[in-house]
C-alpha positions as CSV (number, residue, x, y, z in Angstrom):
1,X,5.0,-27.0,61.8
2,X,1.7,-28.9,61.5
3,X,0.8,-30.5,58.2
4,X,-2.3,-29.7,56.4
5,X,-4.5,-31.5,53.9
6,X,-6.8,-29.6,51.6
7,X,-9.5,-31.8,50.1
8,X,-11.1,-30.1,47.1
9,X,-14.1,-31.5,45.3
10,X,-14.0,-30.7,41.6
11,X,-15.9,-27.7,40.4
12,X,-19.5,-27.9,38.9
13,X,-19.5,-30.1,35.9
14,X,-21.6,-29.8,32.7
15,X,-24.0,-32.7,32.5
16,X,-25.3,-31.5,29.2
17,X,-21.9,-31.3,27.5
18,X,-22.4,-34.3,25.3
19,X,-19.3,-35.9,26.8
20,X,-18.9,-39.6,25.7
21,X,-18.6,-40.8,29.3
22,X,-18.4,-39.6,32.9
23,X,-14.6,-39.4,32.9
24,X,-14.7,-36.9,30.0
25,X,-17.3,-34.5,31.4
26,X,-16.0,-30.9,31.5
27,X,-16.7,-28.0,33.8
28,X,-19.9,-26.0,33.5
29,X,-19.8,-22.2,33.4
30,X,-20.4,-22.0,37.2
31,X,-17.5,-24.4,37.7
32,X,-15.2,-22.2,35.5
33,X,-16.1,-19.3,37.7
34,X,-15.9,-21.1,41.1
35,X,-12.4,-22.7,40.6
36,X,-10.6,-19.3,40.4
37,X,-12.6,-18.1,43.4
38,X,-11.3,-21.0,45.4
39,X,-7.8,-20.3,44.3
40,X,-8.0,-16.7,45.3
41,X,-9.3,-17.7,48.7
42,X,-6.6,-20.3,49.2
43,X,-4.0,-17.6,48.3
44,X,-5.5,-15.0,50.7
45,X,-5.5,-17.6,53.5
46,X,-1.8,-18.5,52.8
47,X,-2.8,-22.0,51.9
48,X,-0.5,-22.6,48.9
49,X,0.2,-26.3,48.7
50,X,3.6,-27.9,48.5
51,X,2.2,-30.9,46.6
52,X,-0.9,-31.1,44.4
53,X,-2.5,-34.4,43.3
54,X,-5.6,-34.6,41.1
55,X,-7.9,-37.1,39.4
56,X,-7.2,-37.0,35.7
57,X,-11.0,-36.9,34.9
58,X,-11.7,-33.9,32.8
59,X,-13.7,-31.9,35.3
60,X,-11.0,-32.5,38.0
61,X,-8.2,-31.7,35.5
62,X,-9.8,-28.4,34.6
63,X,-10.4,-27.6,38.3
64,X,-6.8,-28.4,39.2
65,X,-5.4,-26.4,36.3
66,X,-7.6,-23.3,37.2
67,X,-6.8,-23.5,40.9
68,X,-3.0,-23.9,40.3
69,X,-3.0,-21.0,37.8
70,X,-4.5,-18.8,40.6
71,X,-1.9,-20.0,43.0
72,X,1.0,-19.5,40.6
73,X,1.8,-23.2,40.6
74,X,3.0,-24.6,37.2
75,X,0.7,-27.2,35.6
76,X,3.6,-29.6,35.3
77,X,3.8,-29.7,39.1
78,X,0.3,-31.3,39.3
79,X,0.5,-35.1,39.9
80,X,-2.3,-36.7,37.9
81,X,-3.3,-39.7,39.9
82,X,-5.7,-42.1,38.2
83,X,-6.3,-43.9,41.5
84,X,-8.4,-40.9,42.7
85,X,-11.1,-41.4,40.1
86,X,-13.9,-43.5,41.6
87,X,-11.8,-44.1,44.7
88,X,-12.9,-45.0,48.2
89,X,-11.0,-44.3,51.4
90,X,-8.5,-47.2,51.0
91,X,-7.4,-46.0,47.5
92,X,-7.3,-42.3,48.7
93,X,-5.1,-43.3,51.7
94,X,-2.8,-45.1,49.3
95,X,-2.5,-41.9,47.2
96,X,-1.8,-39.8,50.3
97,X,0.8,-42.3,51.5
98,X,2.8,-41.6,48.2
99,X,3.0,-37.9,49.0
100,X,6.6,-36.6,49.6
101,X,7.5,-36.7,53.3
102,X,8.6,-33.1,53.1
103,X,5.2,-31.9,51.8
104,X,3.7,-29.7,54.6
105,X,0.5,-28.8,52.8
106,X,-1.1,-31.2,50.3
107,X,-4.0,-30.4,48.0
108,X,-6.0,-33.3,46.6
109,X,-8.6,-32.8,44.0
110,X,-11.2,-35.4,43.2
111,X,-14.7,-36.7,43.4
112,X,-17.6,-37.7,45.7
113,X,-18.5,-39.9,47.4
114,X,-14.8,-40.8,48.0
115,X,-13.7,-37.4,49.2
116,X,-16.6,-37.0,51.6
117,X,-15.8,-40.5,53.0
118,X,-12.1,-39.4,53.3
119,X,-13.1,-36.3,55.3
120,X,-15.4,-38.4,57.6
121,X,-12.6,-41.0,58.1
122,X,-9.9,-38.4,58.9
123,X,-12.1,-36.1,61.0
124,X,-13.7,-39.0,62.9
125,X,-16.2,-38.1,65.6
126,X,-15.6,-34.4,65.4
127,X,-17.6,-34.1,62.1
128,X,-20.8,-32.1,62.1
129,X,-22.8,-32.2,58.8
130,X,-23.9,-28.9,57.4
131,X,-27.6,-28.2,57.5
132,X,-28.2,-29.3,53.9
133,X,-26.5,-32.7,54.7
134,X,-23.8,-32.2,52.0
135,X,-20.3,-32.2,53.3
136,X,-18.5,-31.3,50.1
137,X,-20.5,-29.5,47.4
138,X,-18.8,-28.8,44.1
139,X,-15.6,-26.6,44.6
140,X,-15.8,-27.0,48.4
141,X,-12.5,-27.3,50.3
142,X,-12.1,-29.2,53.5
143,X,-9.0,-28.1,55.5
144,X,-7.6,-30.6,58.0
145,X,-4.6,-30.5,60.3
146,X,-2.8,-33.8,59.8
147,X,-0.3,-36.0,61.7
148,X,3.4,-36.1,60.8
149,X,3.3,-39.0,58.4
150,X,1.3,-39.2,55.2
151,X,1.6,-43.0,55.2
152,X,0.0,-43.5,58.6
153,X,-3.5,-42.0,58.6
154,X,-5.7,-43.7,61.1
155,X,-9.4,-43.0,61.6
156,X,-9.8,-39.7,63.4
157,X,-6.1,-38.8,62.9
158,X,-7.0,-35.4,61.2
159,X,-8.4,-32.3,62.9
160,X,-11.0,-30.6,60.7
161,X,-10.3,-26.9,60.6
162,X,-12.9,-25.7,58.1
163,X,-15.1,-26.5,55.1
164,X,-15.3,-23.6,52.7
165,X,-17.8,-23.4,49.9
166,X,-17.5,-21.0,46.9
167,X,-20.9,-19.5,47.5
168,X,-19.5,-18.3,50.9
169,X,-16.5,-16.5,49.3
């Protein structure tokens, strides 16, 4: 059975929240609406992950919690991975290399620009940018078919299946 990687950018955050710093910025109302929509879509598509990893930044934490609630995944099963926050491709590849070998479908929740760079790295030449030039808008999910080993992800080793945005759900 092929492995899949679901790359989810956190839902829309609230820039006017008064958060002390970027890390503590919470979700906006739209983000709180979009995250459960994404969960419902994942569930309908049969894309319930075996392993969930998320940035611990507040907006990603809230997104992960809402998505997992919608997928009936207990919050304690989410792996909070501080290396995802402000990560580039090398750090994200390290995070993926730590995934359990038996995990068939992995969901990673984090931030741009790192997640867009990861999609570009994994999809390689097959990547067509959407008309607006934005690969992963907030709450967008990139779905990729992946090779057998999470620890060996070369450029172009993933096959992009789809990118789904909440406004299209």
